[in-house]
SEMIDREN-595922 format. One line per field, with one value per atom (N, C-alpha, C, O, CB): residue number from 1; x, y, z; atom name. Coordinates in steps of 0.2 Angstrom, whole numbers. Each point is the difference from the previous one (the first is absolute). Last residue first. Glycine has a CB too. Example, Ala and Ser with C-alpha at 12.3 -4.5 7.8 and 13.67 -1.06 7.14 Angstrom:
BEGIN
pos: 2 2 2 2 2 1 1 1 1 1
X: 64 4 -4 3 3 -4 -4 4 5 -14
Y: -11 6 5 6 -9 -25 6 6 -1 -5
Z: 35 1 3 1 -11 10 0 0 3 3
site: N CA C O CB N CA C O CB
//
This chain:
BEGIN
pos: 233 233 233 233 233 232 232 232 232 232 231 231 231 231 231 230 230 230 230 230 229 229 229 229 229 228 228 228 228 228 227 227 227 227 227 226 226 226 226 226 225 225 225 225 225 224 224 224 224 224 223 223 223 223 223 222 222 222 222 222 221 221 221 221 221 220 220 220 220 220 219 219 219 219 219 218 218 218 218 218 217 217 217 217 217 216 216 216 216 216 215 215 215 215 215 214 214 214 214 214 213 213 213 213 213 212 212 212 212 212 211 211 211 211 211 210 210 210 210 210 209 209 209 209 209 208 208 208 208 208 207 207 207 207 207 206 206 206 206 206 205 205 205 205 205 204 204 204 204 204 203 203 203 203 203 202 202 202 202 202 201 201 201 201 201 200 200 200 200 200 199 199 199 199 199 198 198 198 198 198 197 197 197 197 197 196 196 196 196 196 195 195 195 195 195 194 194 194 194 194 193 193 193 193 193 192 192 192 192 192 191 191 191 191 191 190 190 190 190 190 189 189 189 189 189 188 188 188 188 188 187 187 187 187 187 186 186 186 186 186 185 185 185 185 185 184 184 184 184 184 183 183 183 183 183 182 182 182 182 182 181 181 181 181 181 180 180 180 180 180 179 179 179 179 179 178 178 178 178 178 177 177 177 177 177 176 176 176 176 176 175 175 175 175 175 174 174 174 174 174 173 173 173 173 173 172 172 172 172 172 171 171 171 171 171 170 170 170 170 170 169 169 169 169 169 168 168 168 168 168 167 167 167 167 167 166 166 166 166 166 165 165 165 165 165 164 164 164 164 164 163 163 163 163 163 162 162 162 162 162 161 161 161 161 161 160 160 160 160 160 159 159 159 159 159 158 158 158 158 158 157 157 157 157 157 156 156 156 156 156 155 155 155 155 155 154 154 154 154 154 153 153 153 153 153 152 152 152 152 152 151 151 151 151 151 150 150 150 150 150 149 149 149 149 149 148 148 148 148 148 147 147 147 147 147 146 146 146 146 146 145 145 145 145 145 144 144 144 144 144 143 143 143 143 143 142 142 142 142 142 141 141 141 141 141 140 140 140 140 140 139 139 139 139 139 138 138 138 138 138 137 137 137 137 137 136 136 136 136 136 135 135 135 135 135 134 134 134 134 134 133 133 133 133 133 132 132 132 132 132 131 131 131 131 131 130 130 130 130 130 129 129 129 129 129 128 128 128 128 128 127 127 127 127 127 126 126 126 126 126 125 125 125 125 125 124 124 124 124 124 123 123 123 123 123 122 122 122 122 122 121 121 121 121 121 120 120 120 120 120 119 119 119 119 119 118 118 118 118 118 117 117 117 117 117 116 116 116 116 116 115 115 115 115 115 114 114 114 114 114 113 113 113 113 113 112 112 112 112 112 111 111 111 111 111 110 110 110 110 110 109 109 109 109 109 108 108 108 108 108 107 107 107 107 107 106 106 106 106 106 105 105 105 105 105 104 104 104 104 104 103 103 103 103 103 102 102 102 102 102 101 101 101 101 101 100 100 100 100 100 99 99 99 99 99 98 98 98 98 98 97 97 97 97 97 96 96 96 96 96 95 95 95 95 95 94 94 94 94 94 93 93 93 93 93 92 92 92 92 92 91 91 91 91 91 90 90 90 90 90 89 89 89 89 89 88 88 88 88 88 87 87 87 87 87 86 86 86 86 86 85 85 85 85 85 84 84 84 84 84 83 83 83 83 83 82 82 82 82 82 81 81 81 81 81 80 80 80 80 80 79 79 79 79 79 78 78 78 78 78 77 77 77 77 77 76 76 76 76 76 75 75 75 75 75 74 74 74 74 74 73 73 73 73 73 72 72 72 72 72 71 71 71 71 71 70 70 70 70 70 69 69 69 69 69 68 68 68 68 68 67 67 67 67 67 66 66 66 66 66 65 65 65 65 65 64 64 64 64 64 63 63 63 63 63 62 62 62 62 62 61 61 61 61 61 60 60 60 60 60 59 59 59 59 59 58 58 58 58 58 57 57 57 57 57 56 56 56 56 56 55 55 55 55 55 54 54 54 54 54 53 53 53 53 53 52 52 52 52 52 51 51 51 51 51 50 50 50 50 50 49 49 49 49 49 48 48 48 48 48 47 47 47 47 47 46 46 46 46 46 45 45 45 45 45 44 44 44 44 44 43 43 43 43 43 42 42 42 42 42 41 41 41 41 41 40 40 40 40 40 39 39 39 39 39 38 38 38 38 38 37 37 37 37 37 36 36 36 36 36 35 35 35 35 35 34 34 34 34 34 33 33 33 33 33 32 32 32 32 32 31 31 31 31 31 30 30 30 30 30 29 29 29 29 29 28 28 28 28 28 27 27 27 27 27 26 26 26 26 26 25 25 25 25 25 24 24 24 24 24 23 23 23 23 23 22 22 22 22 22 21 21 21 21 21 20 20 20 20 20 19 19 19 19 19 18 18 18 18 18 17 17 17 17 17 16 16 16 16 16 15 15 15 15 15 14 14 14 14 14 13 13 13 13 13 12 12 12 12 12 11 11 11 11 11 10 10 10 10 10 9 9 9 9 9 8 8 8 8 8 7 7 7 7 7 6 6 6 6 6 5 5 5 5 5 4 4 4 4 4 3 3 3 3 3 2 2 2 2 2 1 1 1 1 1
X: 1496 -1 -1 -1 11 -10 3 -4 -6 12 -7 -1 4 6 -9 -11 7 2 0 6 -20 -3 5 -2 -9 15 -2 -5 -5 22 -8 -3 -5 -4 15 9 -3 -9 -5 17 9 -4 -4 -4 13 1 -4 -2 -6 14 -1 1 -5 -5 11 -8 4 1 0 10 -16 -8 5 -2 -7 21 -3 -7 -5 11 17 -5 -4 1 8 -2 -1 -2 -3 12 -17 5 1 -5 4 -14 6 5 5 -3 -18 -6 4 -3 -6 22 -2 -5 0 -1 19 -6 -2 2 2 7 -2 -5 -6 11 4 -5 -1 -2 -2 23 -4 -9 -4 16 8 3 -9 -4 20 -12 4 -3 -4 9 -8 -1 5 4 -6 2 -7 -2 -4 5 25 -9 -6 -4 8 17 -2 -6 -5 15 -6 -2 1 -4 8 0 -8 -4 -6 7 23 -3 -8 -4 13 5 4 -7 -4 21 -19 -1 2 -3 6 5 -7 -5 -4 6 20 -1 -7 -1 11 -4 1 2 5 1 -14 -2 0 -4 4 14 -5 -8 -5 12 14 2 -5 1 12 -14 -2 4 2 -4 -5 -2 0 -4 -3 15 -1 -1 2 -4 0 5 2 4 -7 -17 2 8 3 -16 -1 5 3 4 1 -21 -5 7 -1 -11 18 -4 -2 1 -6 17 2 -3 4 4 -20 6 3 -1 6 -19 -3 4 0 -9 20 0 -5 1 4 -2 8 -2 2 8 -26 1 5 1 -5 0 -4 0 -2 -4 21 1 -6 2 5 -12 4 3 2 -1 -18 1 5 0 -8 1 4 2 4 -6 -21 4 5 -1 -6 -15 0 8 1 -16 12 -1 -1 2 3 -10 6 -3 -6 13 -21 4 6 5 -9 -13 -4 6 0 -11 21 -4 -1 3 -8 16 -3 -2 -1 10 -5 -3 -2 -5 10 6 -8 -4 -5 10 21 -7 -7 -5 13 8 -1 -4 -5 15 -5 -1 -6 -6 18 5 -7 -5 -6 11 19 -2 -7 -4 16 2 -6 -3 -3 10 4 -7 0 -6 8 15 -7 -4 -6 8 18 -1 -9 -6 19 0 -6 2 2 -6 11 0 -3 -3 3 8 -6 7 5 -17 18 2 -6 -1 12 3 -5 -1 2 -3 22 -3 -8 -1 16 2 -6 -1 -1 3 11 7 -8 -1 16 -22 7 5 6 -7 -24 1 5 0 -7 4 -6 3 2 -11 24 -2 -3 1 -1 0 8 -2 1 8 -27 -1 7 1 -10 10 -8 3 3 -15 23 4 -5 2 5 -15 4 5 3 -5 -14 -4 2 -3 -7 20 -5 -2 0 -2 21 -3 -4 0 1 20 -2 -5 3 5 9 -6 -3 -3 7 21 -6 -3 3 3 -1 3 -4 -6 9 -9 8 0 2 7 -25 -3 9 1 -17 17 -3 -1 2 -7 11 4 -1 4 -3 -18 6 5 1 -1 -12 -5 3 2 -11 20 1 -5 2 10 -1 -5 -1 -1 3 16 -2 -8 -4 14 9 -6 -2 -1 -3 30 -8 -7 -1 8 20 -3 -7 -4 16 1 3 -4 0 9 -17 -1 1 -3 -6 16 -2 -1 2 -6 12 2 -1 3 -5 -10 6 4 2 0 -22 -2 6 1 -13 10 1 0 2 -6 5 6 -2 4 1 -23 4 8 3 -13 -11 1 4 1 -10 15 2 -5 1 6 -12 9 0 2 1 -25 2 7 1 -11 1 -2 1 2 -10 12 5 -2 4 1 -18 8 2 3 1 -23 -1 9 3 -16 6 0 1 4 -11 8 9 -2 4 2 -28 8 3 0 2 -26 4 7 2 -16 -2 0 3 -1 -6 6 -4 -1 -6 9 11 -8 -3 -6 8 22 -1 -10 -4 20 4 -7 -4 -7 11 17 -3 -9 -5 20 2 -1 -6 -5 15 0 -3 -3 -6 15 10 -6 -5 -4 8 15 -1 -8 -4 22 -9 -1 -3 -6 15 1 -7 -2 -3 3 21 -2 -9 -4 16 1 -5 2 -2 -7 16 4 -3 4 8 -27 5 7 4 -8 -10 -6 7 3 -16 18 0 -2 1 -3 4 5 1 4 -3 -21 1 5 0 -7 -2 1 2 1 0 -7 -3 0 -4 7 -1 0 -4 -5 5 -3 5 2 4 -8 -15 7 7 6 -17 -9 1 3 2 -10 -2 5 3 6 -9 -11 7 3 6 -12 -15 5 7 5 -17 -7 5 4 4 -12 -5 4 4 6 -12 -16 2 10 3 -15 -4 -1 6 6 -23 10 5 3 7 -10 -20 8 7 5 -10 -14 -1 6 3 -19 10 3 1 6 -11 3 -4 5 6 -16 19 -4 -4 0 12 -1 -3 1 1 1 9 -2 -2 3 6 2 -7 -4 -6 7 23 -1 -9 -2 11 4 0 -4 -4 17 -16 -4 2 -4 3 13 -7 -4 -5 6 22 -1 -7 -3 17 -13 3 1 -1 5 -11 -5 3 -5 0 20 -3 -7 -1 7 11 3 -3 0 7 -15 3 0 -5 15 -22 7 1 1 5 -25 3 6 1 -14 -3 7 2 5 -2 -21 4 6 5 -9 -9 -1 1 -2 -3 12 4 -5 2 3 -13 7 3 3 -2 -26 1 7 0 -10 -16 6 5 0 -8 -16 3 7 2 -8 -16 6 0 -3 10 -25 -1 7 -1 -9 2 -1 1 -1 -6 10 5 -4 3 -1 -7 4 5 5 -10 -18 2 5 0 -5 6 -3 1 4 -11 14 4 -3 2 4 -18 7 2 1 1 -18 -3 3 -2 -6 17 0 -4 -1 4 1 6 1 4 0 -23 1 9 2 -10 -4 -5 5 1 -13 20 5 -6 1 9 -15 8 1 4 1 -26 -1 8 1 -13 13 -6 1 3 -13 18 6 -3 3 4 -23 5 5 4 -6 -13 -4 6 0 -12 19 -3 -2 2 -5 4 7 0 2 3 -24 2 8 2 -9 -4 -3 1 0 -8 17 3 -4 2 2 -11 5 5 3 -5 -19 0 6 1 -9 8 -2 0 2 -6 9 6 -1 2 -1 -18 4 6 3 -7 -13 -2 3 -1 -5 15 -1 -2 2 -11 17 -4 2 4 -15 28 -3 -4 1 5
Y: 289 -10 6 -3 -12 24 -1 -4 -3 11 8 -6 -2 2 -5 28 -7 -5 0 9 12 -4 -7 -5 16 12 0 -8 -1 5 6 4 -2 2 5 -17 -5 7 -3 -5 15 -6 -4 -5 5 23 0 -8 0 11 -4 -4 1 -3 -3 12 6 -5 5 3 -19 6 5 6 -7 -18 -1 5 -1 -13 9 6 -1 2 4 -24 6 9 5 -13 -19 2 9 4 -15 -10 0 7 1 -18 10 1 1 3 -11 2 9 0 5 1 -22 -3 9 3 -19 5 4 2 1 1 -18 3 2 -2 -3 1 -1 2 2 -8 14 0 0 4 -11 11 -1 1 5 -14 19 4 -6 3 12 -19 1 0 -3 11 -17 -2 1 -5 8 7 -7 -4 -4 6 22 -5 -6 -4 11 6 -1 -1 -1 8 -8 -4 0 -4 4 17 -6 -6 -3 8 18 -2 -8 -3 17 -7 -2 -1 -4 13 -3 -6 -4 -5 8 22 -5 -4 2 3 6 -1 -3 -2 8 -4 -3 1 -4 6 11 -10 -3 -6 6 25 -4 -6 -3 14 5 -5 -4 -4 9 18 -4 -5 -3 9 7 3 -7 -4 21 -25 7 -2 -5 4 -4 -5 7 4 -15 18 -5 -2 1 -8 18 4 -2 3 0 -17 5 6 4 -9 -13 -3 7 2 -17 23 -2 -3 3 -4 4 5 2 5 -5 -21 4 4 0 0 -8 -2 2 2 -7 13 3 -2 4 -3 -9 6 3 4 -5 -21 0 7 -3 -11 9 2 2 4 -9 -3 4 4 5 -7 -3 -5 4 6 -10 9 -6 -4 -6 8 20 -1 -8 -3 15 -1 -2 -1 0 -9 14 6 -3 4 2 -21 6 3 -2 6 -22 -1 5 1 -8 4 6 -2 4 5 -27 4 7 4 -11 -12 -2 8 3 -17 15 1 -1 4 -7 1 6 1 4 -3 -21 1 7 0 -7 -5 -2 4 1 -15 16 6 -3 4 1 -16 5 6 5 -6 -20 -2 7 2 -14 11 0 -2 2 -7 22 -7 -2 3 -10 26 -1 -4 2 7 8 -8 -5 -4 5 27 -5 -6 0 14 4 -5 -3 -4 2 16 0 1 4 -3 -12 7 0 -3 7 -19 1 9 5 -14 -10 4 6 5 -7 -23 1 6 -1 -10 11 -5 -1 -2 -2 22 -3 -4 3 -4 1 8 2 3 -1 -23 1 7 1 -5 -1 -7 2 1 -15 25 1 -2 2 -6 -2 6 2 4 0 -21 -3 4 -1 -7 12 1 -3 -2 4 8 2 -2 3 -3 -14 6 1 -3 1 -12 3 5 4 -9 -11 -3 5 -5 -7 22 -6 -3 -1 -2 27 -7 -5 0 4 20 0 -9 -3 18 -5 -3 0 -3 9 0 -5 -2 -6 8 20 -5 -6 -3 9 10 0 -4 -3 14 -9 -4 -1 -5 10 -4 4 -3 -6 13 -14 -1 7 5 -12 -14 6 2 -4 4 -20 1 5 0 -10 5 4 -3 0 13 -16 -8 3 -3 -4 22 -4 -4 1 7 0 4 -3 -2 7 -13 8 2 5 -5 -22 4 7 4 -14 -4 2 5 5 -18 5 5 1 4 -7 -13 8 5 5 -9 -20 3 7 5 -18 2 2 1 2 -6 -2 7 2 6 -7 -17 4 6 5 -11 -12 -1 6 5 -19 6 2 1 1 -3 -5 8 0 6 -5 -22 6 5 3 -8 -12 1 5 5 -17 9 3 2 5 -15 -5 8 3 5 -5 -22 0 8 3 -19 8 -2 5 6 -21 10 6 1 5 4 -20 0 5 5 -10 -4 5 0 1 5 -24 -1 9 0 -11 13 -6 -1 2 -8 18 3 -5 0 11 -15 2 4 1 0 -8 -3 -2 -4 9 12 -2 -8 -3 12 4 3 -3 1 6 -18 -1 7 -1 -3 4 -7 -1 -2 -2 25 -2 -2 2 -2 5 -2 -1 -2 -3 24 -6 -5 4 5 15 -5 -8 -4 13 12 1 -6 -1 17 -17 -1 -2 -6 17 -3 -10 1 -5 -2 29 -3 -7 -3 11 5 -1 -1 0 7 -18 6 1 -5 7 -22 8 5 5 -6 -27 7 7 3 -11 -12 -3 6 2 -13 14 -1 -4 -1 -2 9 6 -1 5 0 -24 3 7 1 -8 -4 -6 4 1 -18 27 1 -6 1 2 -2 6 2 4 -1 -21 -1 5 -1 -4 2 -8 -1 -5 0 24 1 -6 1 2 2 0 0 0 1 -7 -6 3 -4 2 11 -3 -6 -4 6 20 1 -6 0 9 -13 2 1 -2 -5 10 -6 4 6 -16 24 -6 -6 -5 10 11 3 -8 -5 19 -8 -2 1 0 1 3 -8 -2 -5 8 21 -6 -7 -3 7 10 3 -4 -4 16 -17 -2 3 -4 2 11 -7 -3 -4 1 25 0 -6 0 9 -5 1 1 2 2 -7 -5 1 -5 5 16 -4 -6 -3 8 16 -1 -8 -4 17 -13 4 -1 -5 1 -2 -3 6 4 -9 -6 2 2 -3 -7 -6 3 4 -1 -7 -2 6 3 6 -8 -19 4 10 6 -20 -8 3 4 3 -8 4 -4 3 6 -10 4 1 -6 -6 10 13 -8 1 6 -11 21 -2 -4 -1 6 3 -3 -2 -5 9 11 -8 -4 -6 8 24 -2 -7 -3 16 -6 -1 -3 -3 8 8 -10 0 1 -6 28 -3 -7 -3 12 2 0 -5 -6 18 -7 -3 -3 -6 12 10 -3 -8 -6 16 12 -1 -5 0 10 -3 -3 -2 -4 10 1 -7 -3 -5 10 19 -4 -8 -3 11 10 0 -4 0 12 -8 -5 0 -5 7 10 -9 -2 -6 7 20 -2 -8 -3 13 4 -1 -4 -2 13 -7 -5 1 -5 5 16 -6 -8 -6 15 16 -2 -8 -4 16 -4 -2 -1 -5 11 1 -7 -3 -5 10 20 -8 -6 -4 9 15 -2 -5 -5 15 -6 -2 -1 -4 12 2 -7 -3 -6 8 21 -5 -7 -4 13 6 -2 -6 -5 18 -4 -9 2 -5 0 24 -7 -6 -5 11 13 4 -11 -5 25 -18 4 -2 -4 5 -1 -2 1 4 -7
Z: 863 2 8 5 -14 -18 5 6 -2 -2 -22 3 7 -1 -11 8 -5 3 7 -12 13 0 -6 -3 8 2 -12 4 -4 -10 32 -1 -9 -4 14 -1 3 -3 -2 16 -24 -2 6 -2 -6 13 -7 -2 -1 -3 28 -3 -6 0 10 14 -4 -8 -4 18 3 1 -4 -1 15 -10 -6 -1 -4 5 14 -4 -6 -5 8 14 3 -4 2 6 -13 -2 5 -1 -11 9 7 -2 3 -2 -19 7 6 5 -10 -18 1 7 4 -19 4 5 3 5 -1 -31 8 6 0 -8 -15 5 8 5 -14 -11 -1 2 -3 1 10 -6 -4 -2 4 25 -6 -7 0 7 17 -6 -5 -3 8 19 -2 -9 -3 16 -4 4 -3 -1 9 -19 1 3 -3 4 -2 -8 1 -3 -4 26 -1 -6 -1 10 0 2 0 2 3 -14 -2 3 -4 6 5 -8 -2 -4 2 24 1 -10 -2 18 -10 0 0 -2 5 -5 -9 5 1 -15 31 -6 -6 -3 8 13 2 -5 0 12 -15 -1 4 0 0 -1 -7 0 -5 -2 22 4 -7 -1 13 -9 6 -1 5 -1 -22 0 8 -1 -8 -10 8 0 -2 13 -37 5 8 -1 -13 -6 4 5 6 -16 -11 5 8 6 -18 -4 3 1 3 -6 -6 6 2 6 -11 -14 6 7 6 -14 -11 0 7 4 -17 -2 5 2 6 -11 -5 2 6 6 -15 -12 4 7 4 -13 -7 2 4 4 -14 0 5 -1 -5 7 -16 5 6 5 -12 -16 1 4 -1 -4 -4 -3 3 1 -12 18 0 -4 0 0 17 -5 -3 5 -4 26 -6 -8 0 11 9 0 -4 -1 11 -1 -6 -2 -6 10 10 -7 -4 -6 12 17 -3 -8 -4 13 6 4 -2 2 5 -22 4 3 -2 8 -13 -5 2 -2 -5 23 -2 -7 -1 8 1 5 -1 0 6 -20 -2 5 -2 -1 5 -4 -1 -2 -3 19 3 -6 0 13 -19 6 1 0 8 -24 -4 6 -1 -12 24 -6 -3 1 7 9 -7 -3 -6 5 23 -2 -5 2 9 2 -5 -3 -2 -4 26 -6 -3 4 1 19 -7 -5 -4 8 12 -3 -4 -6 4 17 2 -3 2 9 -19 1 4 -3 -10 8 3 0 2 -4 -5 5 2 6 -9 -13 4 6 5 -15 -11 6 6 5 -14 -6 3 5 6 -18 -3 8 2 6 -10 -14 3 8 5 -17 -7 3 5 4 -15 0 4 3 5 -11 -12 10 4 5 -7 -21 5 9 5 -18 0 -3 4 5 -15 9 2 -3 -3 8 -15 1 7 3 -9 2 -5 4 6 -15 17 2 -5 -1 15 -13 -5 2 -5 7 10 -7 -4 -5 5 23 -2 -6 -1 8 -5 3 -2 -4 12 -8 -7 0 -5 5 20 -6 -5 -3 5 19 1 -8 -2 12 8 5 -7 3 14 -20 0 2 -1 -8 17 -8 2 6 -10 6 4 -3 -6 7 -8 5 2 3 4 -20 4 5 6 -8 -18 7 5 5 -9 -21 1 4 0 -5 7 -6 2 2 -9 16 6 -6 2 8 -16 4 4 4 -4 -19 -1 5 -1 -8 15 -3 -4 1 -4 12 4 -1 5 -1 -20 4 5 1 -4 -11 -2 2 -2 -7 21 -2 -4 4 -6 6 4 3 6 -7 -23 4 6 0 -5 -2 -2 1 2 -8 16 3 -4 3 2 -14 8 1 0 8 -24 -3 6 0 -9 12 -2 -3 -1 -4 16 4 -4 1 2 -7 -5 6 2 -9 22 -7 -3 3 -3 23 -2 -8 -1 10 4 2 -3 0 13 -16 -3 2 -4 6 6 -2 -3 0 -2 11 4 -2 3 3 -24 8 4 0 0 -11 -6 3 -1 -9 18 -1 0 5 -9 -3 9 3 4 -3 -25 1 6 1 -8 2 -2 3 5 -13 20 -6 -2 4 -3 17 -1 -6 -4 10 4 -5 2 2 -4 5 -8 0 -5 6 19 -7 -4 -1 0 20 0 -5 -4 14 -8 0 -2 -4 11 2 -9 -4 -6 6 24 -3 -7 -4 16 4 3 -3 1 6 -13 -4 3 -3 -7 22 -6 -3 4 -7 14 7 -4 2 10 -26 5 5 4 -7 -10 -1 2 -1 -6 20 0 -8 -1 8 -1 7 -2 3 7 -26 -1 6 0 -9 2 -4 4 1 -13 12 2 1 3 -12 3 9 -2 3 5 -29 4 5 1 -7 -4 -1 3 3 -16 15 9 -6 3 8 -22 7 2 3 -1 -29 7 6 0 -3 -25 6 7 2 -5 -16 -2 4 -3 -7 20 -6 -3 0 -2 26 -3 -6 0 10 -5 4 -3 -3 16 -15 -5 3 -4 -1 19 -6 -5 -4 6 19 -1 -6 -2 13 -8 -4 3 -4 4 5 -7 -2 -6 7 20 -1 -7 -3 13 3 3 -6 -3 17 -15 -1 -2 -5 11 6 -9 -2 -2 3 22 -1 -9 -3 17 8 -8 1 5 -14 30 -1 -10 -2 15 -12 4 2 -3 2 -18 2 6 1 -8 -3 -4 2 -1 -11 21 1 -2 4 -3 1 -5 3 1 -12 13 5 -3 0 11 -17 1 3 3 -14 15 -5 3 5 -9 13 -3 -3 -2 2 18 -1 -6 1 7 -10 9 2 5 2 -30 3 7 3 -12 1 -1 2 6 -17 13 4 0 3 -4 -16 4 7 2 -7 -15 -1 5 1 -8 8 0 -1 3 -6 0 7 2 6 -5 -24 2 8 3 -12 -4 -3 5 2 -18 20 2 0 5 -11 -4 7 3 6 -5 -22 0 6 1 -10 6 -2 0 0 -9 11 6 0 5 -7 -15 4 7 4 -9 -13 -3 5 1 -14 16 1 -2 2 -7 3 5 2 4 -5 -21 1 8 3 -15 2 -3 3 0 -12 17 4 -2 5 -4 -13 8 2 2 2 -24 -3 10 1 -19 16 -3 0 3 -10 10 5 1 5 -5 -21 8 4 1 1 -18 -2 4 2 -17 19 1 0 4 -7 -4 8 3 3 -5 -25 5 7 1 -9 -13 6 4 5 -5
site: N CA C O CB N CA C O CB N CA C O CB N CA C O CB N CA C O CB N CA C O CB N CA C O CB N CA C O CB N CA C O CB N CA C O CB N CA C O CB N CA C O CB N CA C O CB N CA C O CB N CA C O CB N CA C O CB N CA C O CB N CA C O CB N CA C O CB N CA C O CB N CA C O CB N CA C O CB N CA C O CB N CA C O CB N CA C O CB N CA C O CB N CA C O CB N CA C O CB N CA C O CB N CA C O CB N CA C O CB N CA C O CB N CA C O CB N CA C O CB N CA C O CB N CA C O CB N CA C O CB N CA C O CB N CA C O CB N CA C O CB N CA C O CB N CA C O CB N CA C O CB N CA C O CB N CA C O CB N CA C O CB N CA C O CB N CA C O CB N CA C O CB N CA C O CB N CA C O CB N CA C O CB N CA C O CB N CA C O CB N CA C O CB N CA C O CB N CA C O CB N CA C O CB N CA C O CB N CA C O CB N CA C O CB N CA C O CB N CA C O CB N CA C O CB N CA C O CB N CA C O CB N CA C O CB N CA C O CB N CA C O CB N CA C O CB N CA C O CB N CA C O CB N CA C O CB N CA C O CB N CA C O CB N CA C O CB N CA C O CB N CA C O CB N CA C O CB N CA C O CB N CA C O CB N CA C O CB N CA C O CB N CA C O CB N CA C O CB N CA C O CB N CA C O CB N CA C O CB N CA C O CB N CA C O CB N CA C O CB N CA C O CB N CA C O CB N CA C O CB N CA C O CB N CA C O CB N CA C O CB N CA C O CB N CA C O CB N CA C O CB N CA C O CB N CA C O CB N CA C O CB N CA C O CB N CA C O CB N CA C O CB N CA C O CB N CA C O CB N CA C O CB N CA C O CB N CA C O CB N CA C O CB N CA C O CB N CA C O CB N CA C O CB N CA C O CB N CA C O CB N CA C O CB N CA C O CB N CA C O CB N CA C O CB N CA C O CB N CA C O CB N CA C O CB N CA C O CB N CA C O CB N CA C O CB N CA C O CB N CA C O CB N CA C O CB N CA C O CB N CA C O CB N CA C O CB N CA C O CB N CA C O CB N CA C O CB N CA C O CB N CA C O CB N CA C O CB N CA C O CB N CA C O CB N CA C O CB N CA C O CB N CA C O CB N CA C O CB N CA C O CB N CA C O CB N CA C O CB N CA C O CB N CA C O CB N CA C O CB N CA C O CB N CA C O CB N CA C O CB N CA C O CB N CA C O CB N CA C O CB N CA C O CB N CA C O CB N CA C O CB N CA C O CB N CA C O CB N CA C O CB N CA C O CB N CA C O CB N CA C O CB N CA C O CB N CA C O CB N CA C O CB N CA C O CB N CA C O CB N CA C O CB N CA C O CB N CA C O CB N CA C O CB N CA C O CB N CA C O CB N CA C O CB N CA C O CB N CA C O CB N CA C O CB N CA C O CB N CA C O CB N CA C O CB N CA C O CB N CA C O CB N CA C O CB N CA C O CB N CA C O CB N CA C O CB N CA C O CB N CA C O CB N CA C O CB N CA C O CB N CA C O CB N CA C O CB N CA C O CB N CA C O CB N CA C O CB N CA C O CB N CA C O CB N CA C O CB N CA C O CB N CA C O CB N CA C O CB N CA C O CB N CA C O CB N CA C O CB N CA C O CB N CA C O CB N CA C O CB N CA C O CB N CA C O CB N CA C O CB N CA C O CB N CA C O CB N CA C O CB N CA C O CB N CA C O CB N CA C O CB N CA C O CB N CA C O CB N CA C O CB N CA C O CB N CA C O CB N CA C O CB N CA C O CB N CA C O CB N CA C O CB N CA C O CB N CA C O CB N CA C O CB N CA C O CB
//
């Protein structure tokens, strides 16, 4: 590699790092006055985050909001869930759908954690991924929000943000591993909770699936999707 090529490579790396930092900082500023308030975000623990993430699957936060307080009051621990009847769990979850499967998932997870981890939700990614029905996103949520350990949280909605913002640097196919790499590099060590929640809320409120609200997006100046003039409102 020539001296000029090496310098160009260094310049590209510097630009990429600066762009990631700007993206992170703009998102954190936006979060100061735009984060949504939900009970599972207040004083979170590994247990409450794990339960919330199971409840939030295949439904809306508004729907979960209606039953979360009563559910966690009746089932404040893994032992309570593990010893409950599936029918009783399902009854409490009936309003958010997928309730029989969701009830079975919760009880299976609770019993596994009690047997494998002495009843304590682990704060290790490898250990979390051993738990039935726990994938990369849920593990990241428990680590960041429940265990206060810097960890990326990339579900399909957050993936959409990264794909749009960094579109020019991603391959057309098979880009998930690149998205995960970008997410790992972007997540801050100190403000990771706020950063991760900001991504979730930006996806829900601004960077929506069909018609993103690019004109009011806090990171539009850095976004490849916006710079290309793709559909928005």
